[in-house]
N, C-alpha and C positions, 0 to 999 in steps of 0.2 A: 764441440766448442772449445774444449781445453786440450792442450797437447803437453806431453811430457817426454823426457828422455832425449831431447834434441842436443846437438853438439855445440855447447858453449855459446848460446845466443846472447846478445848484448845490445845495449843502446848507449851511445856517447852523445852528450850535449856539450857544446863549447860556445862561450862568449869570446869571439876573436878580439874584441876591443880591450877586454880586461885580462884575457888569457885564462879565465876561470873555466874549468871543466867539471863535468859530473858524469860518472860512469855507473851504469847499472849492468851487472853481470850475475850469472848463476841464479836465474829466476826460480822461484818456488813453483810457479805455474805460468803457463802461457795461455791466455784467453783469446780466442779467435772467432770472428763471425765472418762467414763467407756467403751468407744469404740473408735476406731481409728479416726473416722470422727469428734469426739468431742474434740480431743487434741488441734489442732491449734486454734479453736474458744475459748477454755478455756484459752490458753496462751495469746491470744489477749485481752480477758476480763481482765486478771490479769494485763497486761501491761497498759491497759486503766485506771484501778484503781490506779496503782502506779503513773501514770502521773497526776492523779487527787489529789494526796497527801495522799493516803492510804498506809499502810504497808501491806506486803504480807508474809505469812508463811505457809509452807506445804511441801508436798512430791510428787515426781514423781517416778513411777515404771520404772524399767529398760526398759521394752518394749515400753514405751512412746517414747523413742528415735528412734524407728523404723520409725516413721512418717517422719523423715528427709531424708530417703533414699528410692527411688522408689523401689529398689529390696527387701526392708524389709517391706514396708507397708502392703503387703498381709499377713504377718506373725503376725501382731498385734493381740493378744488375746482379744476378746471382752467379756464383761459380767463377768469378774473375781470378786471374793469377794473383793480383794484389788484393789481400783481404779487405773487407769493409771495416773491420775492427781488428786490431792486433796489439795486445798489451802484454807485458810481463808483470807479474806480481813478485815483488822483491822484499827481502828482509830489511835491506838498507842499501843506499848507494855505496860504492867503493870509495876508498880514500883517494886523495889527489895524486898519490904516487903510483896508482894502478898503471900497468903497462899500456893500456888503451888510451890513457890520458896524455901519453908522451908523444909529441910530434914525431912523425917519420922523418928521416933525413931527406932534405930537399933534393940533394944530388941524385937520389935514387928514384925520384918520382917522375912518372910521365906528366907532361905539362899541359896536354890538351886532348880534347875529344877529336875524333877523326870523322871526316865526311858529314858535317852537320847539314841537315836538310829539313826545311819546313814542309809539313805535309799539305799545306795549302799554298798555292801561288797567289799573287795579288788579285787575280781575277776571281778565284774561289773565295778569297776573303771578302772581296767587294760584293759578291752575290749574297753572302750571308749578312754582311753589313747592311745592305739595302733592305733585306727582309726585316732585320732588327729595327732599322730606322723607320720603316713603315709602322711598326708597333709603337715606336716613340711618337710618331706624328698622330697616331690614333689615341694616344693617351693610355695604352695598355700598360706601360711602365715609363719611368722617368729616366732610368739609367740601367744598363745591363753590362756585365763584364764578359765580353766575347773572348774566348780563348781557343788556341789551336796548338796541336802537338808539334814538337821538333824531335827528330830522331838523329842519333849519331852512334858511332861505335867507339869503344874504349878498350885499350890493350892494358889491362891491369885488374885490380880488384877494387871493391868499394872503399876500402881504407885508403889506398893510394890516391884515389880520386878525391876523397874528402879532404885530405891534407893538402893536395896540390891546388885546390881551389881557394884556399884561405887567403893567400896573398893577393889574388885577383880582386876579390871583393870581401873584405872583412865584415862580418855581421855579428849581431848580438845573439842570434838564435840558430846557430849551426847545429845540425844533428845528423848522426849516422845510426840508422836503425837496421839491425840484422837479427830478427827474431824467427827466421825460417822463411823459405821462399825468396822472393825478390828482395834485394837490398835497396835501401832508400838513403840517398845523400841529399840533405837539405841545407841550403844556404839562405835561409829566410831572414829578411830584415824586419819582418812585421810580427809584433806581439798580437796574438789573438786575445788572450786574457791572462791575467795573473791575479791570484788571491794572496793577501798577506796574512800575517799572524793575527791581526786584529779583525779579520773577516771582511776587509774592503776588497772589492773586485775592480779591476781596471782593464780597459781595452784600448788599443792604440791603432785605430783604423788608418790605413795608408792609401791615399787616393790623390793622384796628381804627380806627373813624372816629367822631367826635362833632362836632356843630355848635359853632361859636364861641358864647361867651356875650355878654351885652350890655355887660359891662365887665370890667376886669381881675380883680376879685374873683370874678365868676362863672366866668371862664375858669379860674382856679386851682381852683375847686371841681369843674369839669368834668374837668380833667386828673387831679385826685386820684381822682375816681370811676372814670375809665378805668383807672388803675393798680390800683384795688381790685376791679375787676369781673372775676369768674372767667370769664365768657363771652368777654370781650375778650382776656384773657390766653390762654385756651385756643386761640382762633383764631390768634393770633400764634405761639404755641408750636408748634402743628401745622405751620405753614409753616416755621418755623426748623428743626424736625426734618427736614422734607422736604428742605430745601436743604442741611442738613448731610449728608444721605445722598447727594444729587446731587453735591455738591462732592467727597465722599470718593472718587469714581470717577476724579478727575483731579488730586488733590493728594497730596503726600508724606505717608506715614503719620506720625501724631503732630503734624502741623502745623495741624490743625483747631482753631479757637477761635471763641468768640462774644464779641467785644469789647464789644458793647452788646446788652442784652436789655430790651425794653419802654421804649425812649426815645420821647418825644413830640415831634413836629415840628408847629409851629403855622403855619397859613396864614390868609389873610384870611377864608375862609369855614368852615374846619374844622380840627380837630386830628386827627393821624394817629399811630398807634402803630407804631414802626419798630424793627427789630433788625438787627444786623450779624453776618455769618458770614464767616470768613476762613480761608485756607489757602495753602500754597506749592505752586504748580503743579509737576507732574512735568516732567522735561526733555522737550523736543520737543513739548509740547502747544500746538497752534495753534488758530485760530478754529473750524474744523469740529469738533474734538474737544470744545471748550468748549460749543459749541451742542448737540452730541449729548448731553452730560451734563446741561445745565441748561435747555434751551429746549423749550417756553415756560416762563417763570418760574412756580414753584409758587404764588406769591402770587395769581396770577390763574387758576389751574386748580382746585386743591383737593388733598385727600389721601385715599387714595393717588392719585397723579397720573394714571395711566392710566385707572383706573376713573372718576375725576371727569371727565376729558376725554371719555370715551365717553358718559357720561350727559348731559353738557352739550351735546354735539353733537346729541343727539336732541331736547333741550328748546328750544334757542335757534332764533330765526327763520331764521337763515342764517349764512354764514361771518362771523367777526369781521373778517376781512381784517387791516389793519395794527393795529387796536385789540388790545391785549394781546400784540402782537408785540414787536419790539425795534428801536430806532433808535440808531445809534452809529458809532464810528470806531475804526480800528486804526492805530497808529504802527508802521512796519516795525521799529523798534528794540525793540518788545515791548509797550509800554503799549497798553491798549485801554479803551474806556468805552462802555457801552450802557445806555440807559434802558429801563424797561418802558413800552410805548406806551399808557399810560392817559392820560386827559384829552387825547385826541388826535382831531382832526378830519380827515376827508378831504373835499376840495373837488372836486366833479365839475363839469366845465366850466372847469377852470383849466389845461387842457393847454398853453396858451400862456405860462404864467408862466415867466419867465427872468430872469437877472440884469439884462437890459437894460430890462425893464419892471417891475422890482420897485420901483415908486413908487406914490404915491397918485394913480393914474390909472385910467381905465376904471371909475369907480365907478358908472356907470349900469347895468352888467351884473350881473344877479342870478344867482348860482350856488347849487347845492345843497350843503349841508354835512351830513355824517353823522358822528355820534360815538356811542359806546356808553357806558353806565354800568352798574355792577353792584356786587356785594358778596358776601362769603363767607357762605354759609348753613351753620349747624351745627344740631345737634339741637334746641336751645332757642331758635332764631330764630323770629320771628313775621312773617308776610307783610306786614302793614301797615307796621311800622317799617322793614322791609328795603326796601320800595318807596319810602318817603320818603327813606331814605338814598341810594338811587340818584338821586333828584331833587336831593338836596343836592349830590351830586358833580357834577351838571350845571351848577351855578352858576358853575364856572370859565369857562364859555362864555356863559351867558345872564344872569348876575347874579341879581337878584331877580325877573326877569320870570316870568310865569305860563307853565308848560309845559302845552300841551294834551295830553289823554290820553283 
């Protein structure tokens, strides 16, 4: 479960909007779970380290959340290239002047992925959509987040890819994870949860998407239409209700609130509808208890959560791995912050990425990049527009390039 002696593993977090960075390097220990029976011991070890005064930073794959439901435990994939849990235990984050926090020179960076291709064409998507829609008609679930993989190649390393994607879509929860094995480049706009110094926990579910307009006037019209659209509001409200229920398991009675409902966040390629749910944690609640109550985030499963996850497991081509999992860090003093790992790429063939070669070098080596895209399906969804919404979300990585399908 624990690994030591690796070559300079690290994690970089970046808020592109503020320019703030947080670097974790030189881990005291790396805790990894690659099978279902290792997940809870790994989380217990991490909580033990946090209680002892150490910082934690790392990633959980989506399927790690199966361990919290008896009906899902048998479905946990073992021995995947991407670990189910992988965290570093650190004495402290590095200072803002750490070399990994400094942007690479733009002129030296590759600007795009090559040969992007969706692993499902529109007919394959429609077949899965129709099965899911039958479940919706039967009342088995009310919403489910159907996702599909996109593959591409990239001539460079994880660091050059991370920095080259910032200008295309600045986000608040960028992350580069290189703790051994595959490297992870995340451009997530969605907060899974954060805990503040006073013990309040807040989650920001994101549900509802529309493409940007051609100018400011069209953008305003699109945003007004989103706020008036009953389908978009219903999708978001379902997930807000789900997360209110999840949070109620770990917060003080009477502390639950929804500070924001149906706020719109705008990015270079799209608008997203976001709500905020907040409460005061019960005394003694640590990372394992928070994850048991909330993980995976309801915005990327559906409602009811267990039924949606069971249905999606049968429909999707294989494990999501880190996509729709979580990436984040814990301060031993109490604060925590985790993003939902959407807009997230896994680079296969980047096992050698370390803080000592996180430069614009080795650009002749082509590696395989895999990332998923998806969207919430409800009763009045249509397969064609939903498939196109998936491809719209892929633009964070490929821009306006054609995606083969």
